N, CA, C and O of each residue as an XYZ file, in Angstrom:
212
protein
N      18.592    -10.089      8.612
C      17.559     -9.287      9.243
C      17.406     -7.943      8.540
O      16.316     -7.370      8.532
N      18.490     -7.433      7.951
C      18.431     -6.133      7.292
C      17.483     -6.127      6.115
O      16.768     -5.149      5.897
N      17.465     -7.224      5.341
C      16.576     -7.294      4.178
C      15.117     -7.307      4.602
O      14.278     -6.667      3.967
N      14.814     -8.025      5.662
C      13.446     -8.089      6.174
C      12.999     -6.722      6.672
O      11.862     -6.306      6.446
N      13.897     -6.037      7.346
C      13.583     -4.699      7.853
C      13.346     -3.732      6.699
O      12.480     -2.861      6.784
N      14.118     -3.884      5.613
C      13.964     -3.035      4.436
C      12.598     -3.258      3.781
O      11.950     -2.300      3.361
N      12.162     -4.511      3.692
C      10.865     -4.826      3.097
C       9.738     -4.219      3.930
O       8.772     -3.687      3.383
N       9.862     -4.300      5.249
C       8.835     -3.732      6.129
C       8.752     -2.229      5.947
O       7.655     -1.673      5.888
N       9.895     -1.563      5.857
C       9.862     -0.105      5.675
C       9.295      0.264      4.304
O       8.568      1.249      4.180
N       9.624     -0.525      3.272
C       9.045     -0.275      1.948
C       7.531     -0.457      1.973
O       6.797      0.320      1.363
N       7.070     -1.484      2.680
C       5.635     -1.735      2.777
C       4.926     -0.591      3.506
O       3.828     -0.191      3.120
N       5.552     -0.072      4.552
C       4.960      1.053      5.284
C       4.840      2.283      4.402
O       3.805      2.949      4.408
N       5.880      2.593      3.647
C       5.844      3.758      2.757
C       4.797      3.568      1.665
O       4.065      4.501      1.332
N       4.725      2.358      1.106
C       3.744      2.089      0.055
C       2.322      2.187      0.600
O       1.434      2.697     -0.083
N       2.100      1.706      1.815
C       0.765      1.797      2.425
C       0.377      3.247      2.691
O      -0.779      3.629      2.508
N       1.339      4.048      3.122
C       1.034      5.465      3.359
C       0.634      6.162      2.057
O      -0.332      6.925      2.021
N       1.383      5.892      1.000
C       1.056      6.507     -0.286
C      -0.292      6.058     -0.812
O      -1.083      6.872     -1.290
N      -0.553      4.762     -0.725
C      -1.840      4.247     -1.191
C      -2.969      4.678     -0.270
O      -4.105      4.845     -0.713
N      -2.664      4.859      1.005
C      -3.686      5.275      1.969
C      -4.239      6.657      1.688
O      -5.408      6.927      1.964
N      -3.415      7.533      1.143
C      -3.880      8.876      0.796
C      -4.966      8.787     -0.272
O      -6.008      9.433     -0.166
N      -4.711      7.985     -1.294
C      -5.690      7.814     -2.364
C      -6.936      7.106     -1.834
O      -8.054      7.428     -2.237
N      -6.746      6.147     -0.938
C      -7.870      5.425     -0.339
C      -8.770      6.381      0.432
O      -9.995      6.281      0.360
N      -8.170      7.296      1.162
C      -8.941      8.278      1.930
C      -9.799      9.134      1.006
O     -10.960      9.412      1.306
N      -9.229      9.545     -0.107
C      -9.987     10.336     -1.081
C     -11.133      9.516     -1.659
O     -12.247     10.018     -1.815
N     -10.857      8.247     -1.976
C     -11.893      7.381     -2.553
C     -13.043      7.163     -1.580
O     -14.206      7.192     -1.982
N     -12.734      6.947     -0.310
C     -13.786      6.750      0.688
C     -14.585      8.035      0.861
O     -15.805      7.993      1.022
N     -13.903      9.174      0.830
C     -14.604     10.457      0.937
C     -15.546     10.673     -0.242
O     -16.554     11.367     -0.115
N     -15.220     10.078     -1.391
C     -16.069     10.196     -2.579
C     -17.226      9.197     -2.559
O     -18.098      9.241     -3.426
N     -17.236      8.290     -1.564
C     -18.353      7.370     -1.428
C     -18.052      5.913     -1.703
O     -18.971      5.094     -1.742
N     -16.788      5.565     -1.896
C     -16.446      4.158     -2.151
C     -16.565      3.352     -0.865
O     -16.383      3.879      0.233
N     -16.873      2.072     -1.014
C     -16.950      1.158      0.122
C     -15.577      1.088      0.797
O     -14.582      0.815      0.127
N     -15.506      1.331      2.123
C     -14.207      1.314      2.803
C     -13.466     -0.028      2.709
O     -12.238     -0.044      2.629
N     -14.194     -1.147      2.719
C     -13.520     -2.442      2.603
C     -12.900     -2.630      1.225
O     -11.801     -3.172      1.101
N     -13.600     -2.184      0.199
C     -13.040     -2.246     -1.155
C     -11.799     -1.371     -1.248
O     -10.784     -1.775     -1.816
N     -11.885     -0.189     -0.696
C     -10.741      0.729     -0.721
C      -9.555      0.152      0.040
O      -8.412      0.284     -0.397
N      -9.822     -0.487      1.177
C      -8.743     -1.096      1.955
C      -8.095     -2.243      1.181
O      -6.874     -2.395      1.199
N      -8.906     -3.040      0.508
C      -8.369     -4.131     -0.304
C      -7.482     -3.625     -1.415
O      -6.429     -4.203     -1.688
N      -7.897     -2.551     -2.059
C      -7.092     -1.955     -3.130
C      -5.782     -1.410     -2.563
O      -4.729     -1.536     -3.188
N      -5.853     -0.805     -1.377
C      -4.656     -0.261     -0.742
C      -3.636     -1.353     -0.444
O      -2.449     -1.205     -0.736
N      -4.111     -2.450      0.142
C      -3.209     -3.548      0.499
C      -2.609     -4.165     -0.765
O      -1.410     -4.436     -0.821
N      -3.450     -4.384     -1.776
C      -2.954     -4.967     -3.023
C      -1.902     -4.072     -3.669
O      -0.852     -4.553     -4.095
N      -2.182     -2.770     -3.742
C      -1.238     -1.875     -4.409
C       0.067     -1.743     -3.619
O       1.138     -1.616     -4.212
N      -0.016     -1.773     -2.294
C       1.201     -1.692     -1.482
C       2.064     -2.932     -1.669
O       3.280     -2.830     -1.829
N       1.433     -4.106     -1.648
C       2.189     -5.349     -1.850
C       2.773     -5.398     -3.254
O       3.916     -5.819     -3.433
N       2.013     -4.978     -4.242
C       2.508     -4.964     -5.618
C       3.690     -4.007     -5.757
O       4.655     -4.321     -6.455
N       3.630     -2.851     -5.108
C       4.729     -1.890     -5.175
C       6.004     -2.455     -4.561
O       7.093     -2.266     -5.103
N       5.875     -3.141     -3.445
C       7.047     -3.737     -2.798
C       7.617     -4.858     -3.666
O       8.835     -4.981     -3.799
N       6.744     -5.672     -4.254
C       7.211     -6.760     -5.115
C       7.975     -6.206     -6.321
O       9.036     -6.722     -6.671
N       7.446     -5.169     -6.948
C       8.124     -4.566     -8.092
C       9.448     -3.954     -7.641
O      10.457     -4.056     -8.339
N       9.436     -3.315     -6.466
C      10.671     -2.737     -5.942
C      11.743     -3.777     -5.676
O      12.929     -3.501     -5.853
N      11.347     -4.959     -5.256
C      12.306     -6.029     -5.007
C      12.895     -6.577     -6.308
O      14.069     -6.943     -6.358
N      12.075     -6.631     -7.359
C      12.544     -7.141     -8.647
C      13.505     -6.141     -9.300
O      14.522     -6.529     -9.875
N      13.173     -4.863     -9.205
C      14.030     -3.838     -9.804
C      15.202     -3.595     -8.897
O      16.059     -2.766     -9.204
């Protein structure tokens, strides 16, 4: 259970970091759905890389 909890916390931190950039992008006029998709992709990619390293 500890490993699963660790992945969830990593995903939350990655989403928060990507969410800041997403907020800026939406404020600049980007489509919110596109920005959300980029946020989710980058958060999942960050967690995957973190698991490999």
